C-alpha positions in Angstrom: 100.3 12.1 -24.2 98.4 13.2 -27.3 97.3 16.7 -28.2 93.7 15.8 -27.6 94.5 14.6 -24.1 96.3 17.9 -23.4 93.3 19.8 -24.7 91.0 17.8 -22.4 93.3 18.4 -19.4 93.4 22.1 -20.2 89.6 22.3 -20.5 89.2 20.6 -17.2 91.8 22.5 -15.3 91.4 26.1 -16.4 89.7 27.5 -13.4 91.4 30.8 -12.8 94.7 32.6 -12.9 94.6 34.7 -9.8 96.7 33.9 -6.8 94.9 33.0 -3.6 95.4 34.9 -0.4 98.4 33.9 1.7 96.3 32.6 4.6 94.4 30.2 2.3 97.6 29.2 0.6 99.3 28.3 3.8 96.4 25.9 4.8 96.0 23.7 1.8 98.6 24.2 -1.0 98.7 20.6 -2.2 95.0 20.1 -2.3 94.4 23.5 -3.8 96.8 22.7 -6.6 95.4 19.3 -7.6 93.5 19.4 -10.9 94.1 23.2 -11.3 95.6 25.3 -14.0 97.9 27.9 -12.4 99.4 31.0 -13.7 103.1 31.1 -13.2 104.3 34.6 -12.3 107.3 35.4 -10.2 106.7 39.1 -9.6 104.6 39.1 -7.5 104.9 35.4 -6.8 101.7 33.6 -7.9 100.4 30.4 -6.4 101.5 28.6 -9.6 105.0 29.9 -9.2 105.2 28.8 -5.5 103.9 25.3 -6.4 106.4 25.0 -9.3 109.3 26.0 -7.0 108.1 23.3 -4.5 108.0 20.7 -7.3 111.5 21.7 -8.5 112.8 20.9 -5.0 110.9 17.6 -5.0 112.1 16.6 -8.5 115.7 17.6 -9.3 115.2 16.8 -13.1 112.3 19.3 -13.1 114.6 22.0 -11.8 117.0 21.4 -14.6 114.1 21.4 -17.1 112.8 24.8 -15.8 116.3 26.2 -15.8 116.8 25.1 -19.4 113.4 25.9 -20.8 112.4 28.9 -18.7 109.4 29.5 -16.5 106.1 28.3 -18.1 103.2 30.7 -18.4 100.9 28.1 -16.9 101.4 24.9 -14.9 98.9 22.2 -14.1 99.1 19.4 -11.5 96.9 16.3 -11.6 97.2 12.7 -10.6 95.9 9.4 -11.7 96.1 6.5 -9.3 99.4 6.9 -7.6 101.1 8.8 -10.4 101.6 12.6 -10.5 101.4 14.5 -13.7 102.6 18.0 -14.4 101.8 20.0 -17.5 103.7 23.1 -18.6 102.3 25.6 -21.1 104.6 28.1 -22.9 102.4 30.6 -24.8 105.1 32.4 -26.8 106.3 29.1 -28.2 102.7 27.7 -28.4 104.0 24.5 -26.8 103.2 22.3 -23.9 105.3 19.7 -22.1 104.2 16.8 -19.8 106.0 15.5 -16.9 105.2 12.3 -15.0 106.6 10.9 -11.7 108.2 7.5 -12.5 106.9 5.9 -9.3 105.0 7.1 -6.3 108.0 7.2 -3.9 110.6 8.4 -6.3 111.9 11.8 -7.2 112.6 10.7 -10.8 110.4 12.1 -13.6 109.9 11.5 -17.3 109.2 14.3 -19.8 107.4 14.2 -23.1 106.7 16.9 -25.6 106.8 19.5 -26.9 103.1 19.4 -28.0 101.5 22.1 -30.0 99.0 24.2 -28.2 95.8 24.6 -30.2 94.6 28.1 -31.3 91.7 27.7 -28.9 94.0 26.8 -26.0 96.3 29.7 -26.9 93.4 32.2 -26.9 91.9 30.9 -23.7 95.2 31.0 -21.8 96.3 34.3 -23.3 93.0 35.9 -22.3 93.2 34.5 -18.8 96.8 35.9 -18.4 95.7 39.3 -19.7 92.7 39.3 -17.4 95.0 38.5 -14.4 97.4 41.3 -15.4 94.5 43.8 -15.7 93.1 42.7 -12.3 96.6 43.1 -10.7 96.9 46.6 -12.2 93.4 47.6 -11.0 94.1 46.3 -7.5 97.3 48.3 -7.4 95.5 51.5 -8.3 
């Protein structure tokens, strides 16, 4: 997957970084995650974190990847035909990785990357992460 494709996916998927309410989350987690850019935060658990944990149960190799690489800052899910694609963004390293399900009914995945995150992607994702943190602080006050 080329850098321009990752940029296109990022542009299409960056919708928001705030976690949805638990009632909404419980109704449609899979459809809510499709074609979305999700902030991954484990304290408190964000929607992206919850989806990533579900995916690590579905794909054992993904669990190993996350254990080795660490939690990404952002996670995106999308599909094309019968294939699932997962994209992981690590802001500190300015890198992204792609993961693709090998076949529709298999729990095997392929990884590619790292890919460099562009300056524009970095600024956009960093700002969204900062905005989410500020909103969380304001809501707590």
